[in-house]
N, C-alpha and C positions, 0 to 999 in steps of 0.2 A: 503493500499499499503505500500511496506515496507521503503520508502523513510520519511514516515509521519514523525517517530521518529529519524531521523538521528542526526539531528543537539543535540538535546537532551542527543542519545545514545553516542555521539562523546564528548560531552563537560563533559558530568557527569561519564561517565565509564573511558573513555580513558587517557583523558589530564592531572587528577591529576598523572595518574603513568608517564605520561613521562615526567615531570617537577619536578621529586621527586630530581633531582641531581643538580639541579638549585639553590634551595632554601640553601641560605646561609646568613651568617647576613652580610657579608660583600664581595663586588664584587670581585672575582679572576681574573688574568688575561684571562683567557678562557671566561670569563662572557663577557667581550666584543667584543670577536669575532661574526662579523657576517658572516655565511655562504653565506649570499645570495648577499652580495654586490659585483659589478662586475660580474655576472651570467647573464647578459644581453649583447647578442654581445661580448661572450668571448670564449676563446679556451675549447674545451671538458674536457681538463685535469683540470680545474678549476670550475667544480661545486662543488653543496652542498654535497660531500660524506662525507660517515662513512671509517675514517682511522686512523691511528697511523702514528706518524713522519717516514716517506721515507717507507711508506708500500707499499708491492707491491699489496694489493688490496686498491682499492679505490672505493667503494663499495656507487652507488646513482644511482639517476634516468635520463634516458633519453628520450628525447621525440622530435627529430629532425630527419630531414631525411637525407641521405649522402651528405653531402655538405661541403664546407670550413667553421670551427666552427661549426660543426654539434656536436650535443651531447645534454648537458642540454641548454635549453632556459628560462628563470625567466619567461618572457612574457607570455608563453605558458599554458596554464591549463589544458595540458593533461600529463601522464607519459606511456611511452610503454613496460619500465621494469625497472629492476636493476641492472644494469652489475658491475661486478667486477673488472675490468681494465680501468681506463680511462688515459692512458699513451700513449705518443707522438706516433703517427703511430700504437697504440696497442688497443685492446679491448679482452674482455673475455665474456663469458657464460652472457648471461641476463637470468633474474628469473621474473616471474609475475603472481599474481594471478589471475583467472579469473573464476567468475560464469555467464559471457555471455556466448550465444550460441557459441559452436565450431567453431575456425577458427584456423588456424596453421601461420598467417601471424600478423605482431603487429599494420600495417595501417600505412598510411602517416600522416605526422602534420593535413594535412589541410582534411581528410577522414571525411566522415559523421560519426557519435556516434551509428549510430543503422542499422541493416541487416548485412548482408554477408560479405559484403565489408568495412565492418568499421575497422575489425583488432579486435586485444583481446586488443590494447590499453584503457586505461580509464579517462575518466576525473576526475578532482579534486577538491575537494574543498580547495581552495588557502588558504584562511584563517587558516586553517589546519596543513599546511606545516611548517616544524620547523626541526632546523638543529641546530647542536652544533659540535665541533670536536668529533669526535669519533661515531655521531649519527647522523640520519637522519630519519621521518617520515612526512607521510601524509595519507588523506582518499582518498582512491581511490573510486569513485561514482558509476562508472558502474561495479568493481569487488566487491563494499558492504563491504568492508574490511580496518581497519587502517593498514598501511604497515609501519613498523619499521626496521630497518637496522645499524648493528654496524660490526666492524670489530677487527681483529687483524691482525699481520703484512701478513702472507700467507692465511687467512682465512676471508671469511664472513659469519654474522649471521642476518638470516632473521626471522621476528617475523609478522604473517598476522594474525588479530584477525577480525574475522566476525561478523556482525551485526545482522545476522538472519542464520536460518537453510537452510542447504543446502544438496542435494546429488549429489554428484558428482561434488564439488567443485575442480578445477584443479589449480595446481602449472605446468607453463610451463618453460620448459628449454630451450631458443632459443639460437643456437650456430650461427647463421647467419645473424645480425642484423644491422641497419644505424651504419655508424661512419663517422670520419670527410673524412678518405682519403678512406673508402669502405672497404669491406673485404669479403673474400669467402673464403668456407668451403671445403678443396681436401677431407676432409675425416672427419665425427664425428661418435662418438663410445660412447654408452653407454651400459652397463652391467648391470644386476640386481645382486647385493650381496647378497642383502635379503628383504623383505619387507618392510624396514624401511632405505636401503642402495644402491646407485647407484654408478658405478664408470665409468669414461670413458676418452678420451680426444677429442681435437679438434684441427686436421694439419689445421692451417689458413694461407693463402696468400694473402697477404694485400700488403701494402706498406714494410711491412718487415714478412718475412715467420718465423714461430715459431708452437710450437706444445704446448699447454696448457693442462696437465692432470687435473682433477677433480675428488673429492668424495665428494658425496652429502648424507646427512643423515637428516631423519626426525623426529621429536620427536613421531609421532604415525606410524603404518603400514598403508600403501596404498593401496587402493585396487587393481591397475592394473598401470602399465606403458605403454603406448603407443607413437610411434617412427612415424615422420613425416617428408615428403619429398615432400615440395610443397605443395600443395594442398590435397595430397594423405595421407590417416592416415593407420598404420596399430596397431590394438588394443591387448592390451595384449600380449606384446611379452615379452622375458628375455632377448634378446639382440638386438642392433640395429645399424647398421651402414650404413651412406648415405653421400650424399655430396652435396655441392651448399646449396639453401633454406634448411635447416633441422634443426631438434630437437625432442622434447619427451615432455612428461607430463605424472603426476603420479594423478590418481582422489583419492578424501576422501570425507567422507560423515562428515558433520560438522554440530555443534549445533551452534546457537545463544550465540557469546561470547568468545568462542572456540578459541584458538590459534594454529595454525601451524608454529612449529617451523622448520628452516630451515639452517642446517649447512653443509659449504662450505669450503673444504682446496683444495688450488691450487699449481700445482709446473708447472715451466718448464723444469722438469726432467723427470719426470717418476712416476707411481703410487707409489712407496713406498716413494716419497718425499713429496704426498699429507697425505700418511698416516704420516710420521712424523711428516708434519707440523700440522696436527689435534691432534695427541697424546701429544703436546707438547705446544700446544698455546689455542685449544678449551678443550679438554677433564678434564682439571682439573676443570673446571667451570660447567659442567656437560650440563645441558639445565638451564641454571640462565643468563639469556637475558642480566639482570640489572646487573650482576656482570660484563659480560663480558664491556658493554658499559660504565660502572663506570672506569673500567681499562683504555682503550682508553682516557676516559676524563681526568683520572690522570697524563695520560704519558703527555698529550696535555701541561696540567695545569703547572707541571713542567718544560718542555723546556722553555713554552711562559714566565713563571717567572721567570727565569734568568736574565730578565732586567724589571726593575720596573719605571714606569713614572709616575709625579704627571703635572697634570695640566690640560686643559679642555676635558670635558667627551665625547665630539665629536671626539677630536682627538687621544683622547686613543681608542677608538673604531678603528679610522683609524689606529693608530699603530698597535695592535694587531692581528688585522684581517691580517694585510701584514706579518707581523712576522710569522702568520700561514701560509699564502701562500708561505712563503718562503722556507717551507719543504716538496714540493710537490712530489719532485723525489722520486724512486722506491726503493727496494732490490729486485734484481731477484735470487737470491742464496737462497736454502733452509736454514733449521733451522740446519740440520748436516753439511752444508758446500759446498754441491755440487752445481754445475749449468752445464750448457752448454755453452761451449766455442762457440766462432762465425763459428767453423768449425764443430758443432755439436757434441764435445766429450765430454763426463760427465769427469769434473774436481770438484776439492774440496780443499776448503782451510777453513784455521781457522779465518780468516773474511769476513763481509759480502761484496757482491759484487753489486755495485749501478748501476742506471741506469736513465735514462731519457731525456728530450730536451735537447739541446745546450748548452755549455758553453760560448757561443758567449756574449763575454764582461760580464762575472759575475764576472770580476777580478776588475772591478769597487766598487763592494758591496756586491753582494752574497760569494762571497770568504771571503773576510774578516771580516762577520757577522759569517762563520761557524768556521773562527777563533777564534773569540773574546769567543763565548757562546757554540760550538759545536767543538772542535778541535778533538774530536774522529771520527767523521763523516769526517771530510777534511782529516786527518791520512787516515782514509778508502777509500777514493775517490783515493789517491795515491796510496793504494795498489789494489784497482780497476783497477787503470790504469797501473801499473807495471804487475798485472797478464795477462792483457791481451797484455800487449807487448811481455810476456814470451813467451804466447801460439799462437799468430799471427805476434809476430814481428811490430807490432804498438798500438799506445795507441789509444785514442778513444773519439773525443769532444763532442758526443752525443750518450752514447751507449744504446739507447733502446732496452730490451730485452736483453741484451749485443752484439748487434749485430753492425758491421761497418755500420757508416751511410752519414759518410761524409759532415752532415749537414751543412749549412753556410759555406762549403767550407772553414772552418777555422781549425788549430786546437789548439784552447784556452785551452785544458785542461793541455798545457803546463804551460802557468801564474798561472794555478790552483796549479802545483806540485812544483813550483817553489817558488811560493809565499809560499806556507805550508815550505818548508824549509828553510827559508830565517825567517821565524817566529820560528821557534826552533820544530816544528813538523815533527817530522822525527823517527818515530817506522818505518821503512821500510829499506829495502837495497840500501843506497846512491849511491853505484857504480851503481845499475840497473838505479837508477834514471837517473843518468848520460848518459848512455849507450840508454837509452829512449828518452832522451829530444835530444840530440846529432843526434842519428838516424832519428829523426823526423827533423830537420835543415839540414841533409846530403843528407837524400835518395829521390828521387823523390817519390811521392805518388802512390797510386795503388790501385787496387781493390784485394781485398781481396776473396780467394775461397770461395763458397757459402757464401759470406756475401756483403758487399756494400765497397765504398771508404774509404781510410786510409791515413792518412799524407796530405801532402801539394801537389795538387796533377797538379800544373804549377810549380814545385818548378826548375826544370830544368832549363827554361826558364829565369826566375825569376834571376837565378845565374847567366846565359850566359850574361842578357841584363841588369839588374839591377831594371828592374819593369815586369809587366807581361802584354803583350800588349793585344788591344781589339779583335784580332783573335783568342787571346787562353779563355780568360775569362772577368770578370769584374775588372775594376781597383781597386776595393777596397782590391784585394788580394793583391796587393802589398802594403799597407798600413799594413794590417793585418799581412803579411811576415817579414815586416821590425820590427814590436812590437814583436813579435815571435823571431826574431834574438835578440832584446834587452833582452828577458827574457834569451834565450840560452847563453847570452853574461854575465846576471848576476850570473847565475848558475856556469858556468865556471870560473869566478873570483873568487864566494865563496869557490871552489874547489881547487884554486893553479893552473889553467890550463891557464897559460898565453897567450901563441900562439892562444887558441880557444877563450880564451875570447877578445883579440884583433882583432880578424877575425871577430867573428861575433857582435861587437861593430861596426866596419866600415860597415858591409851589413846591420847593422839596421839604417844608414843613406838612403838607398835608399828610402825612403819613398820621398826625394827630389825630384826624376828623375821624379817625375810624377805632380811636382809644377810647374806651368808655371810661369815666374819670371814677364811676363810682364803684368799680367789678376791678378795675385797674387791669382789663383784659383787652386786644385788640377783638374787636367784635362785628362781624359783617351787619351791614342796615341799609334799609331800603333809599329809594329815591327822593321819600318824602321826611327823610332822617330819621326813620324808625329803627332803632335795635330789633333783630329778629328774635320771634321770642321764644322762650323754654330753650336758650341758647347751653349747649352743651359744649364747653370750651376744649375736651377731648375730641372731638366731632372732627370727621374731615369736611363738612356738609360746608361749600364755598371756600373751600380753601382747594389749592392744587398739591398733591400728595404731599401732604402734610396736614394739622390740624391747628387750632386757634392758640392752645398753649405754646407749640413750636412757634408759631409764624408773630406771636406778641414781643419775642425776642429780635424778633426781624429787622432792625433800622442800623443795618450798616454804618451809614453816614450821623447819626445823631445818638448814640449810646448813652452820654451824657444826656440828653434831654429825656430819653427813655426812663432814666434810673430816677430825674428830677420828678417827672411824673408820677411813676408808682410810688416812689420812696425807695431810700437805699437797701433800709430793713426787710422790708418785703421782698423788695426785687432779689438781694441774696438768699432769704429765705424760700422764695418759690424755684429758683434756680438750682440751689442746693440740692431741694428736697427731688426736684426733677432729677439730677443726676443720681443720688441714694439709689432711686426706685427704678433708675434705667440698668444698674450694675448686671442685676440678675440676667436682662437681656442682652448685655453684652451691648449696650448703648445701640441695639440696633431693632426698627419696629417690623418685626418678621410677619406679622399677622395685618398688615396693611394691605386693602385691596381697594386698589384701583378704580373697580366698577361702581363699589358701594358707599364711598366717601367715609369708611371708616376707617380707623387705625387704633386696632386695641391696646398695643403696647405701645403707649402714646406720650411719652415724655421725648427723652434726649432720641435720634433719630439719627447717629451718623451713616445711616444706609441711604440718606437721602439729601439733596444739596441744600435744602432748602434752611438744615438745624447745625450745619458743620461749624457755625463759628461759635456755638453755644459756651463752649469751655472758655473761651477765649474772654466772654463777658465780664469774669471777675477781674482782671485788668482795670475794669473801669468803675470798679464798684468797690473798691480798696480793699478785696482778699486777693491779690494776685497768687498767693500758695495755692489757693483753690484753682487756679488756671493751671498750675504745675502739676497739683496730685491728678488732674481729669483729663489733661491732654496724654499724659503719662499711662493714664491706665487706658485711653482710647487705645494709642499704637499696642500697647500691652494685650488688650483683651479682645478687641474689634478685629484689629486686623491679624491673621494668623499666617502659619507657614505650610498649610495643606489645601489641596484641591476643593474640601467642603468648609473652606473656614479662613479661605484669603480676605473675603468682605462680605458681611451678608447685608446686600443692600442693589442697589441701580446704579452701577457707574458709568456715568455720562463722558467714555471716551477720554480720561484723564486729571479729571476732579479729584475724585476719589484718591486714586493714587498721587495725585500731588500733594493732597493736604498731608498724608505720611510723610512724604519726602522733606516739605518745608517744614512739618511740626518737630520731625525728627531732628532737623537743625535748630529747633527752637525758635523759626521765625512764623509770622503770619501777617497778612493784609487786612484788618477790620474794614476799613472803606475803600481798599480796591487798590488804593495806592494812588489815589486819582486827584490829590491834592497837589499844590505847589511844590512841597518840598516833601515826599510821601517818606513815611516811617512805617517800620516792623512794631508790631505787637511781639514781646519775647516771652517765652515760656523755658520750659526744663529740656535743656537738649537731651538725645535719646544716647548719644555716642560721647567717648571720651574726648575723641576728638575729630573734626568734620574740616575740610579743606576744599573751598569752592576754587575752581578757576576760572575767574571771570574772562568774558570774550572780550576781542582784541579792539571790540567797540569803547571798552572802558579804559584803555591803555594797556599795552604790550606786558604780557609775563604779568600781571598784576591777581592777587590771589586773596582771597579772605578766608580767615581761620577761626574756627570757633572750638575753644578748648573748655572742656568740663573735668573740673578737679577733684578727684573721689566719690567720680560718678558710678552710681550703682543702681540696680533694681530697687533697693531702700534708700538710696541718697538721689532722691529725686527732687528735693527742694533748693531753690537757691540763696545761698546765704549772703554772698556778695560776687559784684562785678567790676571787669575793668575793661575800659576799651584802648588800646593801642596804650596801655600801662596807665590810664586814667580813671579814676573810680566813676562807674556808672552806677547813678542812684534812683534809675527810672526803668519802665517797661516798656520803654521805646528804643529802637534803634534807628535812626537818620538811614535811609536809601545811599546817600552820600557819601555816607560814612563805610557803606559797604563797599559799593564800587570802586571806592579811592585805594581798597587794597587797605589790609590792617589787621586785628588781632582781637577778638573779643575771648575773654576769659571768665569762667565762672567758676565759683566756689561751691560745693554742693554739700548737701547735709541729709540727715536723715527725718529732721522735724524742719517744720517754717520757722524761716525768719519772718517774723509779721512785722519788722520794720522795714525790710529792703523792697524797694518797688513801690512802698505805697504813698 
């Protein structure tokens, strides 16, 4: 039987090759990354995919059916195929080798593994599943081959090494497969260019509409190409066009130990874009899979090495894994700078056009992380937003595929742009920046033709009433709009626009219009000014992915104002009570039901972006030692080192990972760093030493070092601090002090010093 020598074959032949790049005398930053942490019960954007930083292609295994969080699930021991795109609301081109009986659907997660109803998915040998930044591999038991994948920015590279001889081994090209939101192929097209090259496109209709163009090359001629639509197979065709459940497959004769290599280039523009992406990114490597893998590996290591930490080995694994996850967004333009705008027009720019999930509250940690070690990426984000504004009249909070989405019903891209400007990241048209920011703050949001929502969709009523009433939308819009007004005011001030500054600063106080001075809680109210009756502060009713308790603390630009209205003692009492009640839940609201407006585990929820500032609020209420206590608690017990407990929540492609990274350094930005002189909030560092290698934009070879003397799992409280040898007695650190380079030193102890930072 072919399986009798399977384990011996895999272990002796394949894996010495697959670990060659990990064999170093000293661990590198990427060697601490565990690709499988958090991949159970997680969003499909965060599987163990082969990619480069901000790559369009995130190539890896899918094994679930269509449902929320569908995609890859660690606990499932099969693979349906290897999809090239794992972006929010987007998927694209699944490829899968097969030697089983011919079927043209992937099968359900729970379907049997033998017979015509099984689908072409394959059980896997779980112990053979390996991943590292830029690479994934696993032995497919039913397909009887080792599958390996790596990637460049726009290209995927597959390697399928078969364990036995086979006539008519297949490589399936599936266009319509299960994704989180579901997808439907309006039109799928394949054209045979030669006996080892296929080109085509998939006109995809899902939560967002887009056309994905692809060029597929094989390292040896295939015997024939065959198309399918549902259960109908048409063999040996030169061209194939279909819709719905459709795809195609090629057939090969293979020998034991032979590898079929597949190179795929993608574009959202056209076939010319595919070819140029291939010419630039894959052709120089010929068919050298290991060279492409090594290049992807090196790109990740160069990025992750910009921060070096010293301390506990498990904490270092958490740190670099979360730093890796923080770069999960995508590039949607081609290598030649062309892209399709939301109106489906081809445009061309001289910078990357980025996209991804929402910037929902990314101003706390994700934005400053980019500013510290990747200001070029942050600058390109501003350029992306200004290009979208130029072509459509609007910026975009979640430009997946560069479409307008209206995701989270906020415009937090404004905070990103203003924060970049205030930190000196300004390689763009500043006048256009102001025009875009002011437009967002003054013009009613709208649906962009052929795309989706842009802008603040209830701005008119907000301007008229000073809040967003429950008849219109969720109460958190009032809080988000007020914060965005603050950001707009700060940019106006920086540009010398005094009248605009005063106007938007006054408007940023609108958050107070929802604050019930009797109950001291944020409370939704109707257009007549009436508080909603029988209000339950722990209900998610009229809040977005949170509840009234959590959103009461959400005034990032005016925490002192919130403390004044609530009263310092009540502020501290309620907040500390919330943290203590949340410890047993590991600071995560696991039972949150997004469809029923209910959050059963209802206090601190590190698992969603609306509540991730809570631990830092004690810095403002006279108890900074509690900030130190609870940030370290979250780092220790919310974030894990296992596939099942990496994070229990909804990671929006970077913010949750960035929270760990920045908080582990002891840094946070409450107001998003959008003021004239941005400052960090300080907390207890996780590591005894961290060295940040600042980008050249801040001066050559500048570094900032953070040292925590006597640091340990018990010594979590700051006793004293000094900056460049001078005492630092406040819980603030200027942005300018960091980027000028220097050294911040903490003395740590196991009891709070209630005099420091107060």
